[in-house]
LUMGU-534488 format. One record per residue (C-alpha): residue in one letter; x, y, z. Coordinates in steps of 0.5 Angstrom, whole numbers, plus 500, padded with zeros to 3 digits. Example, Ala and Ser with C-alpha at 12.3 -4.5 7.8 and 13.67 -1.06 7.14 Angstrom:
2
A525491516
S527498514
//
This chain:
535
M184455634
S181458640
S185462646
F185455650
F188451645
Q193457643
C195457650
L195449650
H199449644
R204454646
N205451653
L206444651
N211445646
P218445648
R220448642
K217454644
G221454651
R215453655
G214447661
V209442661
L206443668
V201449667
S194449670
I189449666
S187456668
A195458667
L195455660
S190461658
R194466662
G193473658
C187470654
S182470660
G183473666
R186475673
R189469678
L185468684
S189464690
S187457692
P189452698
T189446694
G194447689
R190449683
E191455680
K184459679
W182465674
E177469674
D174468667
P172462663
V176460658
V174462651
P170456647
I173452642
N168453637
S163458635
K159454631
P154449633
F158442633
S157438627
V157430627
S159430620
A166434622
M167428626
T165422621
T168425615
L175428617
W180424612
K174421608
D177422601
T184420603
L181414607
Q178411601
N184412596
V187405597
Q193407593
L195413597
I194408604
Q198403601
Y204408600
V203412607
A203406611
P210404611
I212412611
A208412618
I211405621
D218408619
I217415622
A214411629
L220406629
L225413628
E221417634
G221411639
V214409639
L216402640
M214395644
R218389646
T216383642
K211377645
D216372644
D222376648
P219381652
N225382656
A230384651
S231389646
D234385640
V228385636
V223390637
N216392634
F212399633
A207400638
P200399635
F198406633
T192409628
L194411621
F191418621
P189423628
S182422630
P177427631
V176430638
P170435639
G175441642
N170443648
L170436651
L178436650
E178443654
Q173440659
A177434660
Y183438662
S179444666
I177438671
Q183434672
Q186438678
D179437681
F179430680
N187429683
L184433689
L178428690
V183422689
D187425695
K181427699
V178420699
S185417700
Q185420707
D177418709
T179411712
E172410715
F169412707
L174407704
E172402709
C164402709
T165403702
L169396701
A166392706
S162388701
I168387696
L173385702
K168379703
V168376696
D174379693
D181377695
F185381692
T182387694
A182385701
Q189383701
L190391699
F186393704
K189389710
I196392708
Y192399708
K189397715
Q196395718
V200401715
V195406718
D194403725
E202402725
G203410723
I204412716
A212413716
Q211418710
S207425710
L210426702
V204424698
L205423690
G199422685
I200420678
N193419675
R190418669
S182419668
D179416662
Y173418658
M169417652
F164421648
D157419648
Y152421643
G145423645
A139423642
D140430638
G147428636
S151433641
P157429645
A158429652
L164428656
K163421660
Q168418665
V170411664
E174410670
I180414674
N187410674
T190411680
I196406679
A201404674
A197409668
S201408662
F202410655
G205418658
G211416654
L210413648
T203418647
S209424648
R212421641
T205419637
T204426636
K210427631
V208421627
H201423626
R204430624
H209427619
V204424616
L200429615
N205433612
V207427607
L200428604
G200435603
K196437610
S201441613
K195446615
E192440619
A198437621
S200444625
K193444629
L196438632
L197439639
S204438642
N203433648
N209431653
P206427659
S212423660
K216430661
G210432667
I210426670
A218426671
M217433674
G212430679
I217424681
A223429681
R220434685
A218428690
W225426690
E227433692
L222433698
Y224427700
G231430702
S237426700
D241427694
R244420694
A237417694
V235413688
V228413685
M225405684
F221403678
L217397681
V216393675
E213387672
E218380671
A216381663
Q217388660
R214389653
N212396655
I219398657
F220404652
D214407656
Q217407661
R224409659
C221416656
I220418664
E226415666
N230419661
E227425664
L229423671
W236422669
I237428665
R235431672
N241427674
I237423679
K239416679
V233411677
I233403679
R229398676
K226392681
S221387681
F217385687
K222379687
D227383688
V225387693
F223381697
E230378697
K234384697
A230390701
S230392708
L228398713
D232401718
S231404724
E228410721
K224406716
K229408710
L228403705
Y234400702
I236395696
D242393694
G245398699
E242404696
E237408699
V230409696
A227416695
V221414691
V218408689
Y214409682
Y209403681
R208400674
E206393677
G202391683
Y195392680
M192385678
P192379682
R197375678
S202381680
Y202377687
N204372691
E206370698
Q213373698
N210379693
W205381698
E210381703
A214385699
R209390698
L208391705
L215392706
L215398701
E208401704
K211401711
S217405709
R219412709
A220412701
V214416698
K210411694
C206413688
P201411689
D201409696
I196403697
A190408700
T190411693
Q190404689
L184403693
V181409691
G181407684
T177401685
K170401681
K166400687
V169407690
Q167410683
Q161407683
E160410691
L162417689
S157418684
R151418689
P148424691
G152428697
V158424696
L162429693
E160435697
R163430703
F169431700
L169438696
P165442701
N163449699
E166448692
P159447689
E162448682
A167443682
V162438685
A157440679
Q163439673
L166433676
R158430677
A157432669
T162427667
F159421671
T154416667
G150412671
L153407676
Y149402680
S151397686
L149390686
E149389693
M145384697
D139388697
E133391694
E136396690
G141391688
D136385686
K133391682
M139393678
V140386677
A133384674
I134390669
A141388666
I139381665
A133384661
D137389657
P144387657
D146391651
R145397656
F150396660
V158394662
L159390668
K165392671
P170388677
Q174391681
R180390676
E185394672
G189393666
G184392661
G180386658
N176385664
N169388663
L163384660
Y158386655
G151383652
N150376653
E156374657
L154380661
K148376662
Q150370663
V154372668
L149375672
E144369671
K150365675
I151369681
K145374681
D143370688
S150370691
S154375694
E159374689
R155379685
T157385690
S164385687
Y161387681
I158394679
L154396673
M155402669
D151405663
K154403657
I157410653
K154411646
A160413642
L160415635
P164411630
T169414625
L174411620
N181409621
Y187405619
L190401625
L197399624
R199393627
A206389626
H205383622
C197385621
P194387614
L192394612
K184395613
I180400614
S175400621
E170403624
C173406631
V171409637
S176413641
E178414649
L181420651
G185420658
I188426662
F194425666
G194429673
V200429678
Y199432685
I204432691
R202434698
H206435704
G202434710
Q196437709
K199442704
F199442697
V205443693
M203441686
N197439683
K197439675
H194437669
V201434665
G198432658
H193427655
L193420651
L188418646
R187410645
T182408639
K180401637
A175397633
M168397634
E168390634
H172389640
A168391647
D174392651
G181392652
G187397652
V194397648
A197393653
A192388652
G192388645
V186391643
A187399642
V192403639
L195409640
D192416637
T193423637
P187428637
Y185432632
V181438634
I174440631
//
């Protein structure tokens, strides 16, 4: 295990008495260098982290991990029920589709039977740039001109984004009431295998609102560690990195609550009417209660009916002042009706700290992601930081505009001719929205001459290396599958005025799905929770 992963394991392991909120460089303290000051809240270190692998990367190590065990049907049938029981014991849970608002009957959240192989150098790379992505998101959120110009064509054809932007402009024009900004992001990646077989880290997207599964993934590692121990693989079990994003996320919310400055104020989780994924949220909520911070759970409907602002724009609901609004809802069109839009406007006008504020939500649109990939754009937001710019840009795959111009016409024609090369992405979150293959071709042929095409972007399809695993789901038969994984890194930052108070990475999420499923996450019923096994 490299010095980076030794330090990561030590600093993220609560049994060692260490906190989760440490920077990538702080993890390597004593391993790789001297601290340098930074005005952005990032901790810098003079020397690089020691690479994970001294040997060349081996594709066979990725594809043959657990091979003998995976082919032992009798052993699989023995250990799978144990894994499910441990998942239930550890609280890796979801409510049922039939009764999403009651916990009388629950299921285990879907997960892999075995941890999946992840190239250690790419996991390290993903951690090392998260603070720069946090800073980038925050910088873009403050640039009204950039957001307006970038989203101009989208606003004409996408009612959802247009309504978000309308609220954003109204709040900016009236004056933003709160100078505290809390961001909880998750940057998602896949591993792209080139012709030479070497993997590269490529960003899929960055989630700036309601980034989920920081709670359940904090518990999934224990399940996989137990499975490996049961199979007599204690050495392999000891290599699984401890991981607790829920604690780091809660620390960010708690710090924002503290800076708000009222001991009587509460944290409000803004949640969906149907709450299947409540246990993921309870992990974070429980961390706040441990710190004696009161948490309330309200919907947009509750806000519309019961919330109000006083003369100082303080937000009250049911007589309680709200310090922080933590959104776990509000990222899809179906979240809103006329009353819910009014509720969102009220929240944005308030002095409560919004996580995220509406500007930060707009930064998470696919169009902004595509625009940031253009030459010179990163330099606009990170001037005089060529190293950070180069490291971020290295994770970008091909991203293409479909504007009503010559460049857009060219990309539409290329994609129709070779649809398997691309992913067609709308301005939506929540999984299951992207288009591939023949479906991509059919949609583009239909809208190629319409301004509707500007509501999408094209992205080069990432060529992942499939591995074998069992995906455990309630009431589904055991079946070995060819799978691909997606790695997410959670980041938390707080800005007070123009000063960064916090800028951290706080843990990771690995999700895995069968190759036959083109798109969709855990909540969408396609991907399952996983744990990285570093190779």
